[in-house]
C-alpha positions in Angstrom: 128.0 -38.4 -1.3 126.3 -36.4 1.4 124.2 -33.5 0.1 123.0 -31.4 3.0 121.5 -28.0 2.4 122.0 -25.0 4.6 118.4 -25.2 5.7 118.2 -25.5 9.5 115.9 -28.5 9.4 118.3 -30.3 7.0 121.2 -29.5 9.3 119.2 -30.7 12.4 118.2 -33.9 10.7 121.7 -34.6 9.5 123.1 -34.1 13.0 120.5 -36.4 14.4 121.7 -39.1 12.0 125.4 -38.5 12.9 124.6 -38.6 16.7 122.6 -41.8 16.1 125.6 -43.3 14.3 127.9 -42.4 17.2 125.5 -44.1 19.7 125.2 -47.2 17.6 129.0 -47.5 17.2 129.4 -47.6 20.9 127.8 -51.1 20.9 128.3 -52.5 17.4 130.5 -52.6 14.4 129.9 -50.3 11.5 129.3 -53.2 9.1 126.4 -54.2 11.3 124.6 -50.8 11.2 121.9 -50.6 8.6 119.9 -47.6 7.3 116.7 -48.9 9.0 118.4 -49.1 12.4 120.0 -45.7 11.9 116.9 -43.9 11.0 115.0 -45.5 13.9 117.8 -44.4 16.3 117.8 -40.9 14.8 114.0 -40.6 14.9 113.7 -39.6 11.2 112.2 -41.3 8.2 114.0 -43.1 5.4 113.0 -40.4 2.9 114.7 -37.8 5.1 117.8 -40.0 5.3 118.1 -40.4 1.6 117.5 -36.7 1.0 120.8 -36.1 2.8 122.8 -39.2 2.3 123.2 -42.0 -0.3 124.3 -44.6 2.3 126.0 -45.3 5.6 129.5 -44.3 4.5 128.1 -40.9 3.5 127.0 -40.4 7.1 130.5 -41.5 8.2 132.1 -39.0 5.8 129.8 -36.2 7.0 130.6 -37.0 10.7 134.3 -36.8 9.8 133.7 -33.5 8.1 132.1 -32.2 11.3 135.0 -33.5 13.4 137.6 -31.8 11.2 135.7 -28.5 11.0 135.4 -28.4 14.8 139.1 -29.2 15.2 140.1 -26.5 12.8 137.8 -24.0 14.6 139.5 -24.8 17.9 142.9 -24.6 16.4 142.2 -21.2 14.9 141.8 -19.8 18.4 145.5 -20.4 19.2 147.7 -17.4 19.2 151.0 -19.1 18.4 150.1 -21.9 16.0 152.8 -24.5 15.6 152.7 -27.8 13.7 152.8 -29.5 17.1 149.7 -27.6 18.4 147.7 -28.1 15.2 148.6 -31.9 15.1 147.8 -32.3 18.8 144.4 -30.7 18.4 143.7 -32.8 15.4 144.7 -35.9 17.2 142.5 -34.9 20.2 139.6 -34.4 17.9 139.8 -37.9 16.6 140.4 -39.3 20.0 137.0 -37.9 21.0 135.5 -40.1 18.3 137.4 -43.3 18.9 134.5 -45.7 18.1 134.2 -44.1 14.7 138.0 -44.1 14.1 138.2 -47.8 15.2 135.5 -48.7 12.7 137.1 -46.7 9.9 140.3 -48.7 10.5 138.5 -52.0 10.9 136.5 -51.5 7.7 139.6 -50.3 5.7 138.0 -46.9 5.0 140.7 -44.6 6.3 140.5 -43.1 2.8 137.5 -41.1 4.2 139.9 -39.4 6.7 142.4 -38.7 3.9 139.6 -37.1 1.7 138.3 -35.0 4.6 141.7 -33.8 5.7 142.8 -32.9 2.1 139.5 -31.0 1.6 140.6 -28.7 4.4 144.2 -28.2 3.4 143.6 -24.5 2.7 142.3 -24.0 6.3 145.3 -25.8 7.7 147.6 -23.6 5.5 145.9 -20.5 7.1 146.8 -21.9 10.5 150.4 -22.6 9.4 151.2 -19.7 7.0 155.0 -20.2 7.2 154.6 -23.5 5.4 154.2 -23.7 1.7 151.0 -25.2 0.3 153.0 -28.3 -0.8 154.4 -28.7 2.7 150.9 -28.4 4.2 149.7 -31.2 1.9 152.7 -33.4 2.9 152.1 -32.6 6.6 148.4 -33.5 6.3 149.3 -36.8 4.5 151.8 -37.7 7.2 149.4 -36.9 10.1 146.6 -38.8 8.3 148.8 -41.8 7.8 150.0 -41.8 11.5 146.5 -41.1 12.9 145.1 -44.7 12.8 148.3 -46.2 14.2 148.4 -43.7 17.1 144.7 -44.2 17.9 145.0 -48.0 17.8 148.1 -47.8 20.1 146.2 -45.4 22.4 143.3 -47.8 22.7 145.7 -50.8 23.4 147.2 -48.8 26.2 143.8 -48.2 27.8 142.9 -44.8 26.3 144.4 -43.0 29.4 146.7 -40.6 27.7 145.7 -37.0 26.8 146.1 -35.8 23.2 149.2 -33.9 24.2 150.7 -37.0 25.8 149.9 -39.2 22.8 151.3 -36.6 20.4 154.5 -36.3 22.4 154.9 -40.1 22.5 154.2 -40.5 18.8 156.7 -37.8 17.9 159.3 -39.5 20.1 158.7 -42.8 18.3 159.0 -41.1 14.9 162.4 -39.6 16.0 163.5 -43.1 17.2 162.5 -44.6 13.8 164.3 -41.9 11.8 167.3 -43.2 9.9 
């Protein structure tokens, strides 16, 4: 579990670790990233690392937390919030971190995405107040389940589509698959 205080120095150190993880994932697989390498890349000491994180996957979860928080902040700026708009912004947020998403898929740890998304169900419900809380949970589960598939397909296609284009194509495929 990550345990980061609200202290500015703690926040800054934690962001350094997340940024270092992002840089390392551009060139190597997650299972090849060690704490020693991560703290060196971040320019912090091991004690600082362990003050905030218990291990590598805690850094991954914290990065995912930062991603979803940023996505929801952007989505809250929309005047007419629809399921399509919210899901497109969510998809775009993850597309911006494709190396992390790829490694979560590869390592079989998409459960981290599920956990982070569910943690923010109340914020999603505020964006989509016409839906019941149960419908919001189902929507989050569906988006979360489709997210790795959509990202993998996007990468196979050369990562050229925008979030809106990928969202439209994914929705079209879902309609085709509907029985």
